[in-house]
Structures are given as C-alpha cells and as structure tokens.
N, C-alpha and C positions, 0 to 999 in steps of 0.2 A: 946709510939707508933711512935713519930717522930723520935725517935734515931733509933728505928727497921729498919727504912725505912734508913737512912744513912747508918748505917751497911751494907744493903744489896747494895747498890748503891757501895759501896768502894770494897766490894767482886765483884761484876761483871766488876769493872776496873781492878782490878788484874788478872783475867782472861783473859780479852782481850790482856794485853798486854803481859802474858806469851803464847799466843796463835801466836802472831805477832812476836815473837821473836823465836820462834819453827819453823815458815815458811820461814823466813831471814836463818835459819843454814841450813835446807834442800835444798833451790833454790840458793846457793851459786853458786854451779857449773854453772848453766844454764845461770846467767847473767854476769860471768865473763869471759873477754876476753882473748883468748890466749897470751902468753908470747912474741910471736915474732909479732905480730901485725896481721892487716888482708892483706890477699894476693890476694884474689879474691872473686868475687861475683858471684856466679851462678845464671842464672836467667833459671827459670823452663820452664815459656813459656810467648810470648808477650801479652801484651792486644789489643786485634782488635774487635772496636766496630762494631756492624753490627743492621741492622732493623731487627725484627723478620716477615717473611712472613706470610701472611696470606688468605684465601681463599676468592675470591671476587665472587660479585654475576653475573650469567649469564641471561643477559636478553634476548639473541638474543640465538636461539640454533646454535650448531658447524656444522658448514659448511664444505663439504666435500673436500679433497684436489684437487687442479685442477688437469684434467687429460691433460697431456702433449701428450699422443697419438698421432700420426698421423690421421687424420681423411680421409676416403677413398671418394673421390670425383670421379663420374662417368660423364666424358665428352663424348658426343655421337653426333658428328657433321654429319647429312646425306649429302648423293652426292647432290651437286646442280643440277644434272641434265646435259644437254647439254650445252656447251657455245661456241658461235660462236665467231669467230676469232675478231671480232670487241669488245672490252672491254673498258668499261667505265673507266676511273679514272679521279678524283679521285671517290669513292663511296659517292654517290649521299645522298640525305635526306631519301630517304626510308630506309636505313641500321641504322640508329637510330630509327624508329616506332615499331620496333618488339613488346618492352615490353609497349607500351604505353596502358592505358586503356581508353583513350578518341580519338576522330578524329583528323587527321591532313591532311592537303593540302599544298603541298611546290611547289616550282615553280623556276627553275635552267636555266638561260640562259649565255651563254658566246658566245660573237661574236667578231671578229680581222678582219685584213688585213694585208700583209704581202707584203715583198718588191718585192716577186717573183708572183706579181698579184696573191696574194695566200688570197681568203677568209676562212673564219673558222667560223663553226657555230655550238654551243650543245644547243640544247633545252630539259630541262626534266622536267615533271610533274610527282607528286607521290599523292597518298591519300592512307590514312589508316583507316579504322574504327576500333571501339574498340575491339580490339584484334580478330577480325573476317573475315574481307575483307582487301585487300590490292590491288592495282594496280601501274603499272607505264608506260609512254610512252617517249619514247627519238627518236630524230632526230639529225641527224649529217651529217656534209658535210664540205668536206676541198677540195681543188685543187690548184696547183700552174704551173708555167711555168719559166722554166729555161733558162739559156743564150744559152745552145746548140741548135743545132738544134734538133725539135721531143721532145726535153726534159721537159714534162709536164706529171701530172697526176690528178686524180679526186676520189674522194671516197664518197660516199653515203649510209647513213645505215638508216634503220628505226626500230624501236624495241617496243614490246608491250608486257608487261608481268601482271602477277595477281597471288593473291592466295585467297582460301575461306575455312573458315572452315567450315566444315560440323556440321551443327545442332545436335546435342544430339549424337555427336561422336569427340573422340579425332583424327579424321584424319583430314587431310589438303589438300585440292586439289589445285594445281599448274598448270600454263602451260603458255608459251612464243611462240610467234611469233617475226619473224624478218628478214629483208631483206637486202640485201649489192650489192652496183654495182660499180664495181671498171674497171676504166677505164686505161687502162695503154698503153706506147707508146713505141717501142721497140727503142729507140735513139743510143742505143750501135753499132754503125755503124763504122767498121775500118776506120782507116785514108787514102785515096786514092780510097776508092769502092765508085761507082757512089751513087747520092742522089738515094733513093726510093721514090715511092709514097707517099703521107700522109696517104692514107687510109690503104695503105698497112702495116704500122706499128701501127696502131691503132689496141688493143685489149680490149674487153669489157667481163669483167666476172661477172655472176649473182648469187648469193645465194639466196635461200629462203629457211626456214625451222621453223618447231613448234613443239613442245613438250605439253606433258601432262603426269604427275605424281602423284602421292599419297603417302603420307608418314605420319606415326604414331607420334603425340610430347609424347607421354607417353608410358611406359611400359605397357606389358599386365598382366594378372595378374601372367603369368608363367615368367614374366622377358623376354619378347621376344620383337625387335624393328624393324621393318620394312619400305620396302621405295620402291617403283616401278617407273620407268620413261619410256616410250613409244616417241620414236622420230624418225622425219621424217626430209630429207633432199633433196635438189636438187641443184645442182651446173651445169653452163653450160657454154660454150664461143660463141660466132658470126661466128666460124666457122664450128659449128656442132657438137660439143664436148658435151654431157649432162650425166652427174652422178647422180644417184638416191641411196640413202642409208637410210636404216632402222634400227635401234637399239634399243634394249630393255636391260634395267638394271633393276636387281632384288636382292638388299641387303638384308640378315637378319642376326639379332645378337641375341642371348641369355645370359644373364647375370646369372653368377653363383657366388652366397653369393655376395662379394663384390669388388674384386679383379681378379676376374677371369670370361671370357667371349667366347663364340667357335661362329663362323661367317662362313655365307655362301653367297657368290656373284657370280650371275648369269649373264653374259655380253654375247650377242648374235648379228652378227652386219651381214650385207648382204648388199653388192654393187654392181652396176653395172653400168658398164659404155659403152656410146655406141659412136661411131665415125665412119660417114660415113653408111657402110655396114657392119662393124664390131660390135662385143659386147663383155667384157670382165666382167666376175663375180668374184668377191671376197667375200668368207662368211668365219666368225668365229665365234666357240662359246668357251667361257672361264668360268669355273668353280674354284671359288677359296674356298678351305677349310681351316680352321685355327684357332688356340687356342693363345688367349691374355691374357696374367698377365700383369696386372697395380698395383704398388703397389710405396710406396715414393722413394724407393732407386732401386730396379730391375723392369724392365718393359722389355717385350718382346715380339714377337711375332713367332709361329712358323707354317707353314703351308705349303700347295702347291697348284699351279694353274695347274691343267690339260686343255689344251687347244686343238682346234682339226681347221683345215684348210682342203683347198682342196690338199695341200702337205702331210696331214699326222697329226698324234698327238703327241704330247708330254709334258711332264711335267716339270714346272718352279718350281722353290725352291722360298720360300717366309718366311725368318727366319732373324729377326733383334731383337739386344738386345742392350739395355742401361744400365748401372749399375753407380751409383752414390757411387765416393771414398769417404776415411773418410772427406775429406772437402766437404761443402754444395757447392761450387762453383766450383767443379768440376767432371765431366762427359765424362765415357768412351762409345761409341758407336761401334757398328760392326754390320755385316749381311751379306747374300748372297740371294739377290734377281733375280728375274726375269720378266721382263717387255715383254710383245706382243704389238706390236703396228700393225694396221691395217692400212695400207696405200690406200690414195684415191688422186683422182687427185686435190680434194680441199687442202688437206695436203700441197700436193707440192706445190699448188701456193701460198699458207702462208708462205714458206719458201724461195721459189724463182717466183718473178713474171715475168719472160721472159721465161718462160719455155715452150716449146711444148707441146703438149696433149700425155700422155704416152701413149704406146704401149701395156701394158701388167702391172700387178699389182700382186706384191711380197708383203707378211706381213714382219715385219722384229722383229727379235726375240734377246732381249739383256739380259745377265747375268752379272750382278753385285758382285763382292766382294771387302766390304771395311771394313776399320776402321779408327777411329776418335776420336777427343777430343774436348771437348768443356766446357767451364766454362767461369767464371766473376773472373776480379781482383779486383774488389769495383762495389757497386751499381750503377756506371755508364758506366764501361768498362766492355765488353764480346769479347768473341773470339771463334772461330772455327775453326780446320785443319780436314783434310781427305784426305786419300787416299785411290785410287780404282784402280779395272781392271776390264775393260769389255771385253765381248767377243760377238762381233754381228754378227749376220747372216742376209744375204739379205740385206743389208744396202744401202739403197739410196743415190748416189752420183749424183753432176749436173756436167756434161760437156759440153762445149761449141760446140755447134754443128759447127765442122767446115767443114761439105760435104754441106753445101750451097754453090751455085756457087757466091753468091751475097752478101748480106749483114753479111752473118755470124753472126747475132747480137742476137743469141736463144741460148737454154740449152735444153739437153735431158737428160732423168734419166736414170741411168746405176744401175746393183743391184751388190753389191762385196759380193760374197756367205760368207767371215769369214774375219772380221776385226777386231784387236786387239786393243784397246787403254788403256793408263796407263794414268790416272788422278790424280793430287795433286792442293788440292784447299785448300784457308782460306780465315777465313774472319773476320775483326773486327768492333767493334760498340762501338760509345761514345754518351750515353746519357745526357742531364740535364733537366729531367722533359719533358715536352712538347716544350721546347724552342729551345734545339740543338740538332740535331742527325749528327754526323758525322760517315762515313763509308768506309771503301778500302775492296774489295773482288778482289783477283789474284786466275787465273785457268792456269795450264798447263796441255797440252794436247800431247800426242805422239802418231801418229798413225800408225801402221805398221802391218806385217804378213799378207798382202794381196796377194791375191791368182790369180785375172785376171788384176786389174787395177794398171798402174804404181803408183798414190798417193792417196791420199785421197782427192777428188777434192771436194773444196768447204769449206772445215772442218778447223778453226780457231785453230792454237795452242798455242797461249796466249792471254789472254783478263785480263784486269786489270780495276776494275771499281773505281771511287774514288767519293764522293758525299758529299754536306752538305745539310740539311735543319735548317734555323734558323727563328726564330720568334722572331721580334725587337719589343718591345711594344705590343701593341693590335692590330694593324693594318697593320703592315708591316711585309711580310713574303717572303723571298728570299730563294731558292734553284738553288745548282750550281750541275753540274756531269760533270764529264771526263772520256771518253771512252778511251784507250790506247791499240790496239791490233798488232798481226804481221799477215800477209796477208796469204789468202789461195791459196792453187797450184791450177792453172789451165792450159788446156792445148792450146798451140799456134795453128795458123792456118796451121803449118808444123807439128801438130801431137808430138812438143816435149812438155816437162813438163816445168812449169816455175812458178815462186810464185809470187803474188801481193806484194805492198810495203805496210809495215806498216804504221798506222797512230794513231794519236790523235784529238779527237773531244770532243770540250768544249763548255757545253752549260748551261745557267744561265737564271734564270727568277725571275720576280718580282712580287708580286700583293700589290695592296695598297687598305686598305678600304677609301672613303673619303666619304662616305654617309651610312645611318642606311641601307640601302639594296643595296647600289652601291659599287663596287671595279674597279680600274682600272690594269690591267696585261699587260706586257711586255716579250716578250722573245726574247733571241739571241743565234742564234744556229751558228755552227762551227767557233767558234772567231778566230781558226788559219787560213781560208778561204783555207782549203786544199781541191783540186778536186780527194778524195781519192778514191777507188774503192772496194767496198764491194764484188761484183762480177765483172769478166773480162770485160772491152768495156763499163762499164756503172759507170763515175763518178759522184760522189752526187753532189746535189747543195753547190755553196760556201756560205761565208758569209749570214746569213739570219736573217731577222728582222723581228716581228709580235707583235702589239698590240691592244687593246681592252677593252672591260668593261663586268662586269659580273653584272648580276641583280639577287639577291639571296636573297628575303624578307625572315623574319622569319617565320616557319608555323603557319600556322593557325590553332588554337585548337578549338574543338566543343565539348563540353561536352554531 
C-alpha cells in the first residue's frame, strides 16, 4: 500500500513538469524583447486621483434666488401751501418730529448784536403729540443803521402754525397765521440833491395772512390722493395802498399700477389792489392735467396747463423727461414747460423794496425749453449742467423813477411784452458725509428780443456762487459763501442806459457749542468792504460783524 502511494506521487510530479515545459514553449514570443531594443513607452492614460462626490443631507429648505429687480417706490410730497416771504433757516426742530410716536417739546432761541446798531432775535417753540397734533410759534426781529444818511431798515415777523390729525380719519388738518412788518428808508438820494425830510423817506409795509388746508396721508381704495388749501392775504403800505388776495389750491393724483399716475391741479387766485380812489383787479384760474411715469430708468411727465385771466386764455405745455444712460451715474434731462405767474404788489416788493405802488397788474407767462445732463463721478462728487431758452410775456422790469423832481430815489414797474432769455447754468457739489460740503454754481443769462424797453432793467446777466460747509469735530461748524456777479442795467437821470459795476461779496460764519444747550455764533459779512449796488443809487452796508448765542436744549420727550 505504501508502494502504491509512492508510484502515484512520482506520476503527478512528471505530469506537472511536462505541463510547465509546454507553457514555456507557447509563451516565448510574449516574453521575448525585440532585437533592436525598446524605442518608446506609450502611456494610455494618466492617473488622476479624485474624491468621490456624495449626496449631503439638507437640513434647511432651499432658498429662492434673490430678486434683483428694481422695486418701484412711490413718493408723494404734498404741496406745502402758501409760504410767506419770511422763511426760517435752518429748519428747526419741528421738522424731525413727523415720525415720532412720543410727544416732543423743543425751544430754539438765537440772539445777537452787530456793529451797525443791529439787534437780531429769532425765537421758536414747537411741540408735537404722538402722531396726532403739532404746533409751532416763531418770533423774528432784526434791524440795522448804516453809515449813509437814512440808511436803515427793520423787519419784524410773527408766525403760528399747526397740524391736527382727524380722529378716525386718514386726513390731516393744517393751518397757519403770519404777520410781517417791514420798515424801509429810501436813502438812495443822488449826490447834490437837497436832503429830504426824515418822514418822507420812511416807508412801512405790513403783511398779514392766514391759510387752512386738509390733505390725505394715505391712498384711498381707488389709489387717489388729494389735498386742498384756502389762503387769505393782505398787504398794505402807509401811503394808502392796500392789496387783498384769495387763493384756492386743489391737487388730486390717481395712481395706476406701480409706475403710472394721472393728476389734476386746480389753482384759482383773485387779487384786488386799491390806491386812493382807484381799484385794480387781477384774477386767474389754472387747471393742470398730466400723466406721469416713474421707473428706475425713464421718468416723464406729459401734460398741459390751460390758464385764464382778464386778457384771455392760453394753454401752457408741461412736458419733462429724464433718462438714465448706460452708466448709473449719468442722466439726461429735457423738457418744454410753461409757467404762469400772478403778479401782485406784495411780490414786487419782495423783489425790490424801493418801488412805488404799481398802477396796474399784468400776469407773466414764461415758456422754457431746456436740455441738461447730471450725474456723479464718485460717491462724493456730483455735477449738473443745463441750457435753456425762455420766452417771457408781460415781463415786469424795475426802472428808476427819473420823473421825480427832487429825490429820484424810487422805482416803478414796466411790463415788457416779449423778452427772450438764453441761459446756461452749471453746478458741482462735493460731499464727505455730513462733515464737508463744497459747491459752486455758475449762471449766464443773455436777454434780448425786447420790443419796448431799451434794456432788461434790473436783471443780472452773470452770477457765480461758491460756498462751503464744514463740521470740525462735534462742536465747531464753519460756513463760507462767495457771491460774484455782473451789474444789472439801469436808467440814468437823463434817460440813457447804463450798467452797474459788478461785485464780489464774501461772507463767513462760525458756530461753536460750549455747553450742553448753548452755542456761540458769529458772522462776518462783506469782507471785501465793497459799497456795491444791487439797485441803482442804493449802496449796501460795508463790512459788517455780528455775534451772539443760541439756546437750544434737547427736545423733551413725554411717552
């Protein structure tokens, strides 16, 4: 049995040896190298390691892609109603109480004195109750006495205003009462003329007015917003001239979708001027109809303004377009707009304090065609330039009253039937937050096409304004203004036309906070000490200085 196993093991060994030799014979060609050697090695693919991606669990829902489309915001600023010539600057604390949910009470008093025996006082008190009622009272007075004989003036003003939100209604009721008294001395007596009596050159002008209005703070269910104002005004002098005026304003706006709106604005005025036994009436009615489109890139207003007065009716255009170019910092503007000005004794006095009472009142119509460009070169620097062409009808001009036998120190109003004005103006601004503001504004005017008058009396052909407002730290504020212009034409005593000399007026003022509720301020005016004339025969005050204090505590809050 053992022998059988040995013979079987020998047989298996021989079979394995024969099989190995057979495999070596058949695979000889596969393992043999070429006779000439290896020439090159071909790499079929390179090895690139990578990490296999796998699905992650989402524990939060997938958020939608952000909406980058422009949101259409609707801004509607209602008409502020009648404004008196006395304007408070800067805006006092009542302005920032609009959105308050608590009650405020604030006081602002500014007082000072100057080198021309010039007292100055402005006192303001305002109070606002939680989004319902607000009221404000203002008292103002200033006067001065110059070096020239009879060179003095005085101005006193009182104003009270208030608003009240009607309970259970989106309407707000507002009202205002104001009173102004201006004392003017006609000191422009030509050299060599006999000195007039003191009372003969003194003029006192008084103005009293009241207004009441209602406006809706939210849109109606039909997308309508409205406002109504009723204004009364009286203006008179000590020579018997008295003017009464009534005005009604009713603007209504209907919003369509998000970017479109239509509007209608009714304006009616009636003025009566009485002097001695004569009475002049001037009434006008205007009705604006327009369509407005406001979007991110293209904004335009297309409408017309029919107006009627005693001379007849006419239609004024109201077309304006602004288009944002490819760059977000560049916008092209243009338009053709008409303006209707209801002239009055009060308006003429605000332009020239030394005029005689007008003997007739005509309204002024102006049509302007313009094109402009505005934009910004950086977040700090902005600019604007515009060219315009005006055609004025019944343009009021102020001419020296050379017919007076003695003083010849007043003006009278003439109306030029047609006056063409070409205007080019530009402005640049530089801001650094709320700390620094630099600006420059230049305006050229060319007047021509007159049919009755020799010159555009009293109109300035060139005006350049430069200024800066700088905040140094938290307690020091510095403001500087420079005004340069070319003199206006005027009529000499012999009737010949002449032009006043140009001038430059530099003014600077400082304000320093030295206590929690107290500030010191000072103002230097006409630093070049030029006795220039804005109106013929009336030189302005020379170098003037004024200083004082401001008391303005933090508004008291009552929850």
